C-alpha positions in Angstrom: -58.3 -36.7 -100.7 -58.0 -40.6 -101.0 -58.8 -42.9 -98.0 -56.3 -42.3 -95.1 -54.9 -45.6 -94.0 -55.9 -47.3 -90.6 -53.5 -47.4 -88.1 -51.6 -50.7 -87.0 -50.5 -51.6 -83.6 -47.5 -49.5 -82.3 -47.5 -47.6 -85.6 -45.8 -44.3 -85.4 -47.8 -41.1 -86.8 -44.9 -40.5 -89.1 -45.3 -44.0 -90.6 -49.3 -43.2 -91.3 -48.0 -40.4 -93.1 -45.6 -42.3 -95.3 -47.9 -45.2 -95.9 -50.5 -42.4 -97.4 -47.9 -40.8 -99.5 -47.0 -44.0 -100.9 -50.6 -44.5 -102.2 -50.1 -40.9 -104.1 -47.0 -42.0 -106.5 -47.0 -38.8 -108.7 -47.5 -36.3 -105.6 -44.8 -34.3 -104.1 -44.3 -34.5 -100.3 -45.2 -30.9 -99.8 -48.8 -31.5 -101.6 -49.0 -34.4 -98.9 -48.2 -31.9 -96.1 -50.9 -29.7 -97.3 -53.4 -32.4 -97.2 -52.4 -33.7 -94.0 -51.5 -30.9 -91.9 -53.1 -28.0 -94.0 -49.7 -26.4 -94.6 -46.6 -26.8 -96.8 -43.9 -26.0 -93.8 -44.6 -28.6 -91.7 -41.6 -31.0 -91.2 -41.7 -34.8 -90.9 -40.9 -35.6 -87.4 -40.6 -39.1 -86.3 -40.7 -38.9 -82.6 -42.7 -35.8 -81.5 -44.5 -34.5 -84.6 -46.5 -31.2 -84.1 -49.7 -29.4 -85.9 -51.5 -32.3 -84.5 -54.8 -30.1 -84.1 -54.6 -29.3 -87.8 -53.6 -32.7 -88.7 -56.9 -34.0 -86.5 -59.4 -31.4 -88.1 -57.9 -32.4 -91.8 -58.4 -36.0 -91.2 -61.3 -36.2 -88.6 -63.5 -38.2 -91.0 -60.9 -41.1 -91.3 -59.7 -40.9 -87.6 -62.2 -41.4 -84.8 -59.4 -40.5 -82.1 -59.2 -37.2 -80.4 -56.0 -35.3 -80.8 -54.9 -36.3 -77.0 -55.3 -39.9 -78.1 -53.4 -39.3 -81.2 -50.4 -38.1 -79.2 -50.8 -40.9 -76.5 -51.0 -43.6 -79.1 -49.0 -42.6 -82.1 -46.0 -40.4 -80.8 -43.2 -40.9 -78.3 -44.9 -38.4 -75.7 -45.8 -41.1 -73.1 -42.2 -42.1 -73.2 -40.7 -38.6 -72.6 -43.2 -37.6 -70.5 -41.6 -39.8 -67.8 -38.7 -37.6 -67.5 -39.8 -34.2 -67.4 -41.8 -32.4 -64.7 -45.4 -31.8 -65.1 -45.0 -28.3 -66.2 -42.6 -29.6 -69.1 -45.3 -31.9 -69.9 -48.1 -29.3 -70.4 -45.7 -27.3 -72.3 -44.9 -30.3 -74.8 -48.2 -31.3 -75.1 -49.3 -27.7 -76.3 -46.3 -27.4 -78.6 -47.4 -30.8 -80.2 -50.6 -29.4 -81.1 -49.7 -26.2 -82.3 -47.9 -25.2 -85.4 -44.8 -24.0 -83.4 -43.1 -27.3 -83.1 -39.4 -26.0 -84.1 -38.8 -25.7 -80.3 -40.1 -28.9 -79.2 -36.8 -30.8 -78.9 -35.0 -27.8 -77.6 -37.9 -27.5 -74.6 -37.2 -30.9 -73.2 -33.4 -30.8 -73.4 -32.8 -33.3 -76.5 -30.9 -30.9 -78.5 -28.4 -30.0 -75.6 -27.9 -33.7 -74.9 -24.8 -35.8 -75.7 -27.2 -38.2 -77.4 -28.5 -37.7 -80.9 -32.3 -38.3 -81.7 -32.6 -40.2 -85.1 -33.0 -38.3 -88.0 -34.4 -41.1 -90.0 -36.7 -44.0 -89.0 -35.1 -47.2 -87.3 -36.3 -50.7 -87.7 -36.2 -54.2 -87.1 -36.0 -56.3 -90.5 -37.5 -59.3 -89.0 -40.4 -56.9 -87.7 -41.1 -55.6 -91.2 -41.0 -59.1 -92.6 -43.5 -60.3 -90.0 -45.6 -57.4 -90.6 -45.8 -58.1 -94.1 -47.1 -61.5 -93.4 -49.7 -60.4 -90.6 -51.1 -57.3 -92.0 -49.8 -57.2 -95.6 -47.5 -54.4 -95.5 -44.4 -52.9 -93.4 -44.5 -50.0 -91.1 -42.5 -48.1 -89.0 -43.0 -49.3 -85.2 -43.2 -46.6 -82.6 -41.2 -48.6 -80.0 -38.2 -48.9 -82.3 -37.9 -44.9 -82.2 -37.3 -44.6 -78.6 -33.9 -42.9 -78.3 -31.1 -45.0 -77.9 -32.8 -48.1 -77.9 -30.2 -50.3 -79.9 -31.9 -53.7 -80.5 -35.5 -55.2 -81.0 -36.4 -56.6 -77.8 -38.5 -59.3 -79.5 -35.9 -60.7 -82.0 -32.9 -59.7 -80.4 -31.5 -58.1 -83.5 -29.7 -54.8 -83.9 -32.0 -52.1 -85.2 -31.0 -50.5 -88.7 -31.8 -47.0 -89.7 -33.3 -46.1 -93.0 -30.7 -44.4 -95.1 -32.2 -42.3 -98.1 -30.5 -40.9 -100.8 -29.7 -37.4 -99.4 -29.8 -35.6 -103.1 -33.7 -36.1 -103.2 -34.3 -35.9 -99.7 -35.9 -33.0 -97.6 -37.0 -32.2 -94.0 -40.6 -32.8 -95.4 -39.8 -36.4 -96.9 -41.9 -39.5 -95.5 -39.7 -42.6 -96.2 -41.6 -45.6 -97.2 -40.9 -48.5 -95.0 -41.4 -51.0 -97.9 -37.9 -50.1 -99.2 -36.2 -51.4 -96.3 -37.8 -54.9 -95.4 -34.6 -56.7 -95.9 -33.0 -59.4 -93.5 -30.2 -58.5 -91.0 -28.2 -60.9 -89.1 -29.4 -62.0 -85.7 -27.5 -61.8 -82.5 -27.2 -64.0 -79.7 -25.1 -61.9 -77.2 -25.5 -58.4 -75.4 -28.6 -59.7 -73.5 -28.1 -56.4 -71.4 -29.2 -54.4 -74.6 -32.2 -56.8 -74.9 -33.0 -56.2 -71.3 -32.7 -52.4 -71.5 -34.6 -52.2 -74.5 -37.5 -54.0 -72.9 -37.2 -51.9 -69.9 -37.7 -48.7 -72.1 -40.7 -50.2 -73.7 -42.3 -51.0 -70.1 -41.9 -47.1 -69.5 -43.2 -46.4 -72.9 -46.4 -48.6 -72.6 -46.8 -46.9 -68.9 -46.7 -50.6 -67.5 -43.6 -49.3 -65.2 -44.2 -46.0 -63.6 -41.3 -43.4 -63.5 -42.5 -40.7 -61.3 -39.8 -37.9 -61.0 -41.5 -36.2 -58.0 -41.4 -39.2 -56.0 -37.6 -40.0 -56.5 -35.3 -39.6 -53.6 -31.8 -40.7 -54.9 -30.2 -38.8 -52.2 -31.9 -40.6 -49.2 -30.8 -44.0 -50.8 -27.5 -43.2 -51.3 -27.2 -42.2 -47.6 -28.8 -45.8 -46.9 -26.1 -47.6 -49.0 -23.3 -45.7 -47.5 -22.4 -43.5 -50.9 -22.0 -40.4 -48.7 -18.6 -39.2 -46.9 -19.6 -36.8 -44.2 -21.8 -34.4 -46.2 -20.8 -35.1 -49.5 -21.4 -38.0 -52.2 -18.3 -40.3 -52.5 -18.0 -40.0 -56.3 -15.2 -42.5 -56.6 -17.4 -45.3 -54.7 -20.5 -44.4 -56.8 -18.7 -44.7 -59.7 -17.1 -48.0 -59.1 -20.7 -49.6 -58.0 -22.2 -47.9 -61.1 -19.9 -49.5 -63.5 -20.0 -52.9 -61.9 -23.5 -53.0 -62.0 -23.9 -52.1 -65.7 -21.5 -54.2 -67.7 -18.6 -52.7 -69.8 -20.1 -54.0 -73.0 -23.3 -52.0 -72.4 -21.6 -49.0 -71.3 -19.2 -49.2 -74.2 -22.1 -49.1 -76.6 -23.9 -46.2 -74.9 -20.9 -44.2 -74.3 -18.1 -45.1 -76.5 -16.2 -41.8 -75.7 -16.3 -42.3 -71.9 -12.8 -43.7 -70.8 -12.2 -42.2 -67.3 -14.3 -41.7 -63.9 -14.7 -37.9 -64.6 -17.0 -38.7 -67.5 -19.4 -40.2 -65.2 -20.3 -36.7 -63.4 -23.5 -36.7 -64.4 -24.5 -39.5 -62.1 -24.0 -37.4 -59.0 -26.0 -34.9 -60.8 -29.1 -37.0 -61.2 -28.7 -38.2 -57.6 -29.0 -34.6 -56.5 -31.4 -32.9 -59.1 -33.4 -35.8 -60.5 -36.2 -33.3 -61.6 -33.7 -31.6 -63.6 -33.6 -32.5 -67.5 -31.5 -35.3 -68.3 -31.4 -38.0 -71.3 -33.8 -40.7 -70.5 -31.3 -43.2 -71.0 -29.1 -41.9 -68.3 -32.1 -41.7 -65.9 -32.8 -45.3 -66.8 -29.4 -46.4 -66.0 -29.5 -44.9 -62.5 -32.9 -46.1 -61.6 -31.8 -49.7 -62.5 -28.5 -49.1 -60.5 -30.6 -48.1 -57.5 -33.1 -50.7 -58.0 -30.7 -53.6 -57.6 -30.3 -52.5 -54.1 -33.9 -52.6 -53.1 -33.9 -56.1 -51.9 -30.3 -56.4 -51.0 -28.8 -56.6 -47.6 -26.8 -53.3 -48.3 -30.1 -51.5 -46.8 -29.5 -52.8 -43.3 -26.6 -51.6 -41.1 -24.3 -49.5 -43.5 -20.9 -51.2 -44.3 -17.6 -50.1 -42.6 -15.6 -47.6 -44.3 -13.1 -49.0 -46.6 -9.4 -48.6 -45.3 -6.1 -48.6 -46.9 -2.8 -49.6 -45.7 -0.1 -47.3 -44.0 3.1 -46.6 -46.1 5.0 -45.2 -43.0 7.9 -47.8 -42.4 8.6 -45.6 -39.0 5.1 -46.4 -37.8 4.2 -49.5 -35.7 1.2 -50.2 -38.1 3.2 -50.1 -41.1 1.3 -52.2 -43.9 -1.7 -52.4 -42.0 -5.4 -51.1 -43.4 -5.6 -48.3 -40.8 -6.0 -45.3 -43.2 -9.7 -44.3 -43.1 -9.4 -40.3 -44.1 -9.6 -40.0 -48.0 -10.5 -37.4 -50.5 -10.6 -37.6 -54.3 -10.4 -35.1 -57.0 -9.7 -35.6 -60.8 -6.4 -34.3 -61.9 -7.2 -31.5 -64.5 -4.1 -32.3 -66.8 -4.0 -36.3 -66.8 -7.8 -36.5 -66.3 -7.1 -39.5 -63.4 -8.9 -39.8 -60.2 -6.3 -38.9 -57.5 -6.9 -40.1 -53.7 -5.3 -38.4 -51.0 -4.8 -40.5 -47.8 -4.1 -39.2 -44.4 -3.1 -41.5 -41.6 -3.1 -41.1 -37.8 0.7 -41.4 -37.7 0.8 -38.0 -39.8 1.8 -39.4 -43.1 -0.2 -37.9 -46.0 0.1 -39.4 -49.6 -1.5 -39.7 -52.8 -2.5 -42.6 -54.7 -3.8 -43.0 -58.5 -3.8 -45.7 -61.2 -1.5 -45.5 -64.2 -1.0 -47.9 -66.8 2.7 -49.3 -67.6 4.3 -50.3 -70.5 2.6 -53.4 -71.1 -0.7 -51.6 -70.6 -1.4 -53.2 -67.2 -2.9 -50.8 -64.2 -0.3 -50.2 -61.6 -1.0 -48.3 -58.4 1.3 -44.9 -58.3 1.9 -43.5 -54.8 3.6 -40.1 -53.9 4.3 -38.9 -50.1 3.0 -35.1 -49.6 3.7 -35.2 -45.7 6.0 -37.6 -43.8 4.5 -36.8 -40.4 6.0 -36.4 -37.0 6.5 -40.1 -36.3 8.4 -40.3 -39.8 10.8 -37.2 -39.1 11.5 -38.3 -35.2 12.6 -41.7 -36.6 14.9 -39.8 -39.3 16.3 -37.7 -36.7 17.6 -40.5 -34.4 18.8 -42.6 -37.6 20.8 -39.6 -38.6 22.4 -39.5 -35.1 23.3 -43.1 -35.2 25.9 -42.5 -38.0 24.1 -44.7 -40.4 24.9 -43.7 -44.2 22.2 -42.0 -46.1 21.5 -45.3 -48.3 20.9 -47.4 -45.2 18.6 -44.9 -43.8 16.7 -44.5 -47.1 16.1 -48.2 -47.3 15.0 -48.4 -43.8 12.4 -45.4 -44.0 11.2 -46.2 -47.6 12.6 -43.4 -49.4 15.8 -42.4 -51.3 19.3 -41.2 -50.1 18.7 -37.7 -51.8 15.5 -37.3 -49.9 17.3 -37.9 -46.6 20.1 -35.7 -47.8 17.6 -32.6 -48.4 15.8 -33.4 -45.2 19.1 -33.4 -43.0 20.1 -29.8 -44.2 16.5 -28.6 -43.0 14.8 -25.6 -44.1 16.6 -22.8 -46.1 18.2 -20.1 -43.8 16.7 -16.4 -44.0 18.5 -14.4 -46.4 20.7 -11.7 -44.5 20.2 -8.0 -45.0 23.5 -7.7 -46.8 23.5 -8.8 -50.3 26.7 -10.0 -51.6 26.3 -9.1 -55.2 24.5 -5.6 -54.9 27.4 -3.9 -55.8 28.1 -6.1 -58.8 24.3 -5.9 -59.8 24.6 -2.2 -60.1 27.6 -2.4 -62.5 25.7 -4.9 -64.6 22.8 -2.9 -64.8 24.6 0.4 -66.1 26.4 -2.1 -68.7 23.2 -3.4 -70.1 21.5 0.3 -70.2 24.7 1.6 -72.2 24.2 -1.6 -74.5 20.5 -0.7 -75.1 21.3 2.9 -75.9 23.6 1.9 -78.4 21.3 0.7 -81.0 18.4 3.0 -82.8 16.1 -0.2 -83.6 15.2 -3.7 -82.0 17.3 -2.5 -78.9 16.6 -5.7 -76.6 17.0 -8.0 -79.5 20.4 -6.5 -80.7 21.8 -6.2 -77.2 21.0 -9.8 -76.2 22.7 -10.9 -79.4 25.5 -8.7 -78.6 26.2 -9.8 -74.9 24.3 -12.9 -74.1 26.1 -13.6 -71.0 25.1 -10.3 -69.4 21.5 -11.0 -70.2 21.6 -14.3 -68.8 23.3 -13.1 -65.5 20.5 -10.4 -65.1 17.9 -12.7 -66.2 18.9 -14.8 -63.1 20.2 -12.5 -60.5 18.2 -9.5 -61.5 15.1 -10.7 -63.3 12.4 -8.1 -62.1 14.7 -5.0 -63.1 15.5 -6.8 -66.6 12.2 -7.3 -67.6 10.8 -3.6 -66.6 13.8 -1.9 -68.4 13.2 -3.9 -71.5 9.5 -3.0 -71.7 10.7 0.6 -71.3 13.0 0.2 -74.4 10.8 -1.7 -76.3 8.0 1.1 -76.1 10.4 3.4 -78.0 11.4 0.6 -80.4 10.9 0.8 -84.0 7.7 -0.9 -83.8 6.1 2.4 -83.5 7.9 4.2 -85.9 6.7 1.8 -88.8 3.7 3.1 -90.6 1.6 1.9 -93.2 1.8 3.7 -96.6 -2.3 3.9 -96.9 -1.7 5.7 -100.7 0.3 2.9 -101.6 -2.2 0.2 -100.3 -5.2 2.1 -101.8 -3.6 1.4 -105.4 -2.6 -2.1 -104.5 -6.4 -3.0 -103.2 -7.6 -1.4 -106.3 -6.2 -3.7 -108.7 -6.8 -6.7 -106.5 -10.8 -5.5 -106.3 -11.0 -4.9 -109.9 -9.4 -8.1 -110.7 -11.5 -10.4 -108.6 -14.9 -8.7 -109.4 -14.0 -9.4 -113.2 -13.2 -13.0 -112.3 -16.6 -13.4 -110.4 -18.5 -12.2 -113.3 -16.7 -14.1 -115.9 -17.3 -17.4 -113.7 -20.9 -16.3 -113.5 -20.9 -15.9 -109.9 -24.5 -16.6 -108.7 -24.1 -15.2 -105.2 -24.4 -11.3 -104.6 -21.3 -9.7 -104.7 -20.7 -7.7 -101.5 -17.8 -6.0 -99.8 -17.7 -9.1 -97.4 -17.2 -11.6 -100.0 -14.5 -9.5 -101.7 -12.6 -8.7 -98.6 -12.5 -12.6 -97.6 -11.2 -13.5 -101.3 -8.3 -10.8 -101.3 -7.7 -11.5 -97.3 -8.1 -7.7 -96.6 -11.1 -7.7 -94.3 -9.0 -5.4 -91.5 -8.7 -2.7 -94.3 -12.0 -3.2 -96.1 -14.6 -4.1 -93.4 -13.4 -1.8 -90.3 -13.0 1.9 -90.0 -9.9 1.7 -92.0 -12.0 2.0 -95.3 -12.1 5.5 -94.9 -8.1 5.9 -95.3 -8.3 4.4 -98.8 -10.7 6.5 -100.4 -10.2 5.3 -103.9 -10.6 1.6 -103.1 -13.8 2.5 -101.0 -15.0 4.6 -104.3 -14.5 1.3 -106.4 -16.3 -0.9 -103.9 -19.4 1.3 -104.1 -19.5 1.1 -107.7 -19.0 -2.8 -108.2 -20.7 -4.2 -104.9 -24.6 -5.0 -105.5 -27.7 -4.0 -103.5 -30.4 -6.3 -102.8 -32.1 -4.8 -105.8 -29.1 -4.8 -108.1 -28.5 -8.6 -107.3 -32.5 -9.2 -107.9 -32.0 -7.5 -111.1 -29.0 -9.4 -112.3 -31.0 -12.6 -111.4 -33.9 -11.6 -113.4 -31.9 -10.9 -116.4 -29.6 -14.2 -116.3 -33.3 -16.1 -116.0 -34.9 -14.4 -118.8 -32.0 -15.0 -121.0 -31.8 -18.5 -120.3 -35.4 -18.7 -120.9 -35.2 -16.7 -124.4 -32.2 -19.1 -125.4 -34.4 -22.3 -124.7 -37.5 -20.6 -126.5 -39.8 -20.8 -123.4 -42.5 -18.4 -122.8 -42.0 -15.8 -120.0 -44.9 -15.8 -117.6 -44.3 -13.5 -114.5 -44.9 -16.5 -111.8 -42.5 -18.8 -113.6 -39.7 -16.1 -113.5 -40.4 -15.2 -109.9 -40.1 -19.0 -109.0 -37.1 -19.5 -111.0 -35.3 -16.8 -109.6 -36.3 -17.5 -106.1 -37.8 -14.0 -105.5 -40.4 -13.5 -103.0 -43.8 -12.0 -104.1 -43.0 -9.1 -101.4 -40.4 -7.5 -103.8 -40.2 -3.6 -104.2 -42.0 -1.6 -106.7 -38.8 -0.9 -108.4 -38.3 -4.5 -109.2 -41.8 -5.1 -110.4 -41.9 -2.4 -112.7 -38.5 -3.7 -114.0 -39.7 -7.1 -114.4 -42.9 -6.4 -116.1 -40.7 -3.8 -118.5 -38.3 -6.9 -119.4 -41.2 -9.3 -120.0 -43.0 -6.4 -122.3 -39.9 -6.1 -124.2 -38.9 -9.6 -124.6 
C-alpha cells in the first residue's frame, strides 16, 4: 500500500479516498475499497461513511487520529447530530463504525424526507481553484456536502454538483476533484442563501449549539400570541413565517410549495421538536423564533385581529368587530377557508381566489344570516317593498329574499297523491323486464325511457332494488368460458413466444411469469385457473426453465462463445463470465467439469 495522503482543512473522508485512488491509475475501485476498508462491498458515501473501524485499522500507521476523531472531523456526523436525540446519535455513531451502514440514512429519517441527499459531491469552483494555489491540489470540502446548502458562503457562488459518466460509474467509485476545477458565474444576489449557508456551517463546526432537549417552541408560541384558545393558529404562524423568510429563499428550498397547507410541518416541529425532521426545516423554524427574542412582541400579547361585519342589518355594519374565527383547508381546492362568526349572529366564510387577471380577490359566502338580519327581513317584507329593493338594502339578491319569504318546507302529508300511479308504473316496468331474455334492464330502458325516468325521479329506491334483482338472473351468469378452446389457443401462443425468445437469444430465465406477461394471460396461467387448461400447463412445465436449467444454458452459451474465440476454458473464468456463484449445486458442478473435459 502506498502512502496515504494527509488530510486538509474541512476535507471529507470521501475526498481522502478519492485522492488516494488517483495515485493508483491502474487500479479499480474495488481494489481500493479492499485496501482502505478491508472489503470490496463498502459503498462510497459522501456524508455519513461507514466501516470506519476497519478503515482505521487498515490505515492506522498513516493516520494518528482515533475512529471517534475521524467521525468528528471528516464526516457530517457533527451536523446531523444536532437534529436527532442522544439515543439516535449513539445508534448513528455505532453504525458508522460498523460494516452495517446500509441503514444509516433511514435510521435518522433522511430517506423518508422530501429532501434528497447528494448522490455526488458538491463543490465551489473558486474554492477548488484556491485549493490548487494554496495546497497544490483540489479536494472535496466537507462543508459543501451539507444537505440543501445551495451556495458557497465564502464566495457567494452557487455550488455545482459533480456529474460523472454513469456508464462507468458505480456505488464504489470515488470521484476525483481535479476533473471539476472549472470556473462558474459568481452571484451578487440572494444574500439569504449565503446567510443560511453560514448558519449551517456554524452549527456544523459547533460554534452555534442546537440542543433539541432545551427547545420549547410551544411556550414561545404562546408568548407570541400564536395560540387561539388551546390550539395553534396555523394561518397566523404561516403568515409570519413566510413574511420572515423571503419568497425567493422559500422558492429555492420548496419549489413545489404553493399553498399554506404545504407548510403544515411548521406546526409539527413546534409541537414535537425532538421528532425527526429535515435539518433545513429545523433551522428555518429556529431562525424564525430567534427573530422574536429581542422584539417587543414578547411583552404584552397583541390584540386579536378582528374582521369587519358584513351584516347590513346590524348597527356595527362595516366595523371590525368580528373576532371569532376558525380556519380549515378545503380538501378539493386546497384553499385556506376562514369561518367568521359575528355577535349579531351572522356567520360567513372568507377565502382568497385569483381573478382573470391573476390578482388576489377576497371571496365571501354567508352560511347563517342570524337573528338580527332575519328580523330586519321580516319587517321589510311587511312594508310592501319589492324583492329587489329589499335585497339591495340587506346586501343579498332577490332570489334569496324570495326563498326565505316562503319559509321552511311544509311536512309531507300522510296521503301520497301519486301512490296509485306509482303502483301502476311499477307493474308496467316489471312486465317490460320480463319481456326480454337477456340484458333486461338495458333493453327495457331503451324501449320505454320515459317510464324509466318517471320511476327514477319518483320511486328511485324501488327501481334500483328491482333492477339489481333482474340483473342477478341476467345473461352475465350464463356466459361461460370455453376452457378447451382457450387451452388450444394458449398452447399456440406459448409455443410461439418460447420460439421467439430462443431465436432472439433471450438471456433471462424463461419462466411462467415472463410468458404470461408477454401474452397477457396472467389470470389464466398465474392463478388456480391453470388447472382448467391441462394441455397448456403440460407445455409450460416442459418449456419453463428451473434455476439449474437456466444455469446450464448460460454455461453452454459461455463455452460456445469462448470456443469460437479460441480462448482457454478455465473453470474460474466460466464461473465469472456466467455470473454464477461459487455455491452452485453438485449437479451444476459435475456438468461444468464434464463440459470442460469434453471441450
